[in-house]
Structures are given as C-alpha cells and as structure tokens.
C-alpha angles and dihedrals in degrees: 000000000000119000124229087260091053091051093048091047091051093049093049093047099046114105126177103219094181125013126199116270090228131065131217108296114242098216104030143028121280127211119211126189119213140192116195115196118198135171116241110242096213101040126062117223096014131110134186120226116199118190129191149125132262126193122216109204118220111276117258126215112236118194126186117249112256112229117211094235132017115222111221096168112171094023126107125257093263088073090068088077090057089052089054090049090053092050090052097044106032090100088065093057097086128141131196122243118208127196130194132193127195127167121210090215088068092059122101125183139188136182115229121195098220135093122280091248093052093049096045090046091055092046092050091047088051092054092049090051096045096039091215104175094194101054126104126192113206128184112208151138119299103222094041099037092133090062087052089054091050090052088054091052092050090051090050089053091050092051094045101043099083091047091049092048090050091051092050092048092047090056092047095248094122129039 
C-alpha cells in the first residue's frame, strides 16, 4: 500500500504528454485510451508502457435536499432573510458527479529497452500519425501508476466541467 509520500511523489511526477482532443461527454459515456510510460526502478535504460481504456460515465446533477425550515437557533432575526434567500436559490446549488470505470483485465504492458525520451517520442509520433482523438500519453511512476491514472482523470474532469455545466444550462437542466 502506498504511503502518503508515495502518493505525493506520484502526483508531482505525473505529466500528461498528450491529452485527448475530446472532453467528457455531457449526455453519454466517454471512452478514453491511455498509455502510461514509467521508468523501471531496478533496470537502467528500460521503461514500461501500460495501455488500456477508461470509461467516463456521463456526469450526473446532484442537488442538495431542500429542508422545509432552516434552523438558525442562536442567530439574530436578520438571519431569517438569509434563510429565505436559501429557499429561493437552493435549486441553483447543484454540483456534477463524475464516475470512471477501468478494468485491470483491459490493461496490457510491455517493457521496452530504450530511454524514456525515445519511447515517449515514438508514442507521440504514433498519435500524430493515427490522429486518435481519445488517446492520452502519460508519464508517471512505475509502482504507483494507478495514482498517475487517477490524476489524469481528475484533470479531465476539471477540463470538462465548464463545458458540461454549459450543456446542462443550455438544455434548461440547471438554473
């Protein structure tokens, strides 16, 4: 099990070298392909390339429950106006929930006896040649590569969130 230091090290040393051209779809699931390139700790001049797929489920709108009465015991009467404001605006306080699925059975890996720069260069050339809009190339840490993948998913959420919110508002699903 990784320590807090291992997790921090993985987060600091994860770099998305090529991100997918597309973002997380608002109204359907999105499949991303990834290649995570890591240096082997016990072998000089060798890197491991893991390939797989990850599915981003369509974002869900989560809204807070609206209680009938707010209890502001101990506060002055001026707080009653804030309670009225909350009742009128609580519907606007929605957040998006994102879900990801990835199955380890879908992961393949190979060790390549070349430098990190050579391998990442070839992978990036391959993406340019194929034009695959759903592929990401990530450079990370070998023993905590899954944390590197999680960092990538969080970054995809951050980059997709404004687009998803706009789509929901445009369809009248958010105020």
